[in-house]
C-alpha positions as CSV (number, residue, x, y, z in Angstrom):
1,X,-3.7,-1.5,-9.8
2,X,-6.9,-0.3,-8.3
3,X,-7.6,2.6,-5.8
4,X,-4.1,3.8,-6.4
5,X,-2.4,7.0,-5.4
6,X,0.6,8.4,-7.2
7,X,3.7,10.1,-5.9
8,X,6.9,11.6,-7.3
9,X,9.9,10.9,-5.1
10,X,13.2,12.9,-5.5
11,X,16.1,11.1,-3.9
12,X,19.4,12.8,-3.1
13,X,21.2,9.5,-3.6
14,X,21.9,7.8,-7.0
15,X,19.4,5.4,-8.5
16,X,21.7,2.4,-8.1
17,X,22.2,3.0,-4.4
18,X,18.4,3.5,-3.8
19,X,17.6,0.2,-5.6
20,X,20.4,-1.7,-3.9
21,X,19.2,-0.5,-0.5
22,X,15.6,-1.5,-1.2
23,X,16.7,-4.9,-2.6
24,X,18.9,-5.5,0.5
25,X,16.0,-4.8,2.8
26,X,13.5,-6.9,0.8
27,X,15.6,-10.1,0.9
28,X,16.8,-10.0,4.5
29,X,15.6,-13.0,6.5
30,X,14.9,-11.0,9.6
31,X,12.5,-8.1,10.2
32,X,14.3,-4.9,9.2
33,X,12.2,-1.8,10.0
34,X,10.0,-1.4,13.1
35,X,9.6,-5.2,13.1
36,X,8.2,-5.3,9.6
37,X,9.6,-6.9,6.4
38,X,9.1,-6.3,2.8
39,X,8.6,-8.8,0.0
40,X,8.7,-8.3,-3.7
41,X,11.2,-7.8,-6.5
42,X,13.6,-5.1,-7.7
43,X,14.4,-4.5,-11.3
44,X,17.1,-2.4,-13.0
45,X,14.8,0.6,-13.1
46,X,12.3,0.2,-10.2
47,X,10.5,-2.2,-7.8
48,X,7.3,-3.7,-6.8
49,X,6.9,-4.5,-3.1
50,X,4.4,-5.2,-0.3
51,X,4.8,-4.8,3.4
52,X,4.5,-8.1,5.3
53,X,2.7,-8.4,8.6
54,X,-0.7,-7.6,7.3
55,X,-3.2,-9.1,5.0
56,X,-4.4,-5.9,3.5
57,X,-1.1,-4.2,2.7
58,X,-1.1,-2.1,-0.5
59,X,1.4,-2.7,-3.3
60,X,4.1,-0.2,-3.8
61,X,5.2,-0.1,-7.4
62,X,7.7,2.4,-8.7
63,X,10.0,3.3,-11.6
64,X,12.6,5.9,-12.3
65,X,11.6,8.2,-15.1
66,X,13.1,11.2,-16.8
67,X,11.4,14.5,-16.2
68,X,11.3,17.6,-18.4
69,X,14.8,18.7,-17.3
70,X,16.3,15.3,-18.2
71,X,16.7,14.5,-14.5
72,X,15.7,11.2,-13.0
73,X,12.9,11.2,-10.6
74,X,10.9,8.3,-9.2
75,X,7.3,7.7,-9.8
76,X,5.5,5.6,-7.2
77,X,2.1,4.1,-7.3
78,X,0.4,2.8,-4.1
79,X,-2.7,0.7,-4.5
80,X,-4.2,-2.8,-4.6
81,X,-3.9,-5.5,-7.2
82,X,-7.2,-6.5,-8.9
83,X,-7.4,-9.9,-7.3
84,X,-7.2,-8.3,-3.8
85,X,-10.2,-6.1,-4.7
86,X,-12.1,-9.1,-6.0
87,X,-11.6,-10.8,-2.6
88,X,-12.9,-7.7,-0.8
89,X,-16.0,-7.7,-3.1
90,X,-16.7,-11.3,-2.4
91,X,-16.4,-10.7,1.4
92,X,-18.7,-7.7,1.2
93,X,-21.2,-9.7,-0.9
94,X,-21.5,-12.3,1.8
95,X,-22.0,-9.6,4.4
96,X,-24.7,-8.0,2.3
97,X,-26.4,-11.4,1.8
98,X,-26.4,-11.9,5.5
99,X,-27.9,-8.5,6.1
100,X,-30.6,-9.0,3.5
101,X,-31.4,-12.5,4.9
102,X,-31.7,-11.2,8.4
103,X,-34.0,-8.3,7.3
104,X,-36.9,-10.7,7.1
105,X,-36.6,-11.8,10.6
106,X,-34.9,-9.0,12.6
107,X,-35.1,-5.7,10.8
108,X,-34.0,-3.8,13.9
109,X,-30.5,-5.4,13.6
110,X,-29.8,-3.9,10.2
111,X,-28.4,-0.6,11.6
112,X,-26.1,-2.5,13.9
113,X,-24.8,-4.6,10.9
114,X,-24.3,-1.5,8.8
115,X,-22.5,0.2,11.7
116,X,-20.1,-2.8,12.1
117,X,-19.5,-2.8,8.4
118,X,-18.7,0.9,8.5
119,X,-16.3,0.3,11.4
120,X,-14.5,-2.5,9.5
121,X,-14.1,-0.4,6.4
122,X,-12.9,2.7,8.3
123,X,-10.4,0.6,10.3
124,X,-9.0,-0.9,7.1
125,X,-8.6,2.6,5.7
126,X,-6.6,3.8,8.7
127,X,-4.5,0.6,8.7
128,X,-3.6,1.2,5.0
129,X,-2.8,4.8,5.7
130,X,-0.5,3.7,8.5
131,X,1.3,1.2,6.2
132,X,1.8,3.9,3.6
133,X,3.3,6.1,6.3
134,X,5.5,3.3,7.5
135,X,6.9,2.8,3.9
136,X,7.5,6.5,3.5
137,X,9.3,6.6,6.9
138,X,11.5,3.8,5.7
139,X,12.4,5.9,2.5
140,X,13.0,9.0,4.6
141,X,15.2,7.0,7.0
142,X,17.3,5.7,4.1
143,X,17.5,9.2,2.4
144,X,17.0,12.1,4.8
145,X,16.6,14.5,1.8
146,X,14.0,12.5,0.0
147,X,11.1,14.7,-1.2
148,X,7.7,13.0,-1.6
149,X,5.1,14.9,-3.7
150,X,1.6,13.7,-4.2
151,X,0.3,13.7,-7.8
152,X,-3.5,14.1,-8.4
């Protein structure tokens, strides 16, 4: 994964119940949480899911691990797959080629193109942040005592 952030989640519910609840919500045929659905797969020890309803949703990938005190905690990575980053780079390349090509003819439009590009990037950033918040709200809705800790 690329551009990933990591979190430690501490659930008050047992591992099996957490994974069963996530699996049940992933494979429902109707929208389940604020009109959104999840897609992905759940294994015996973790999951890998994406939030549907948007083309630029990050991937949520997590596994239960044993910490120093031999207690199970959940390590969650949120980021993008490599192929998704490749698609963004191709898109940005076309935009930069368009800007460079228009530089010869209309150099006064370059600041406007760069401003639009900046707005697109910032709006994607806030949409991704909102989707992360939506997923964390889902986890807190399932387990009220869930503690989410960011790892640097």
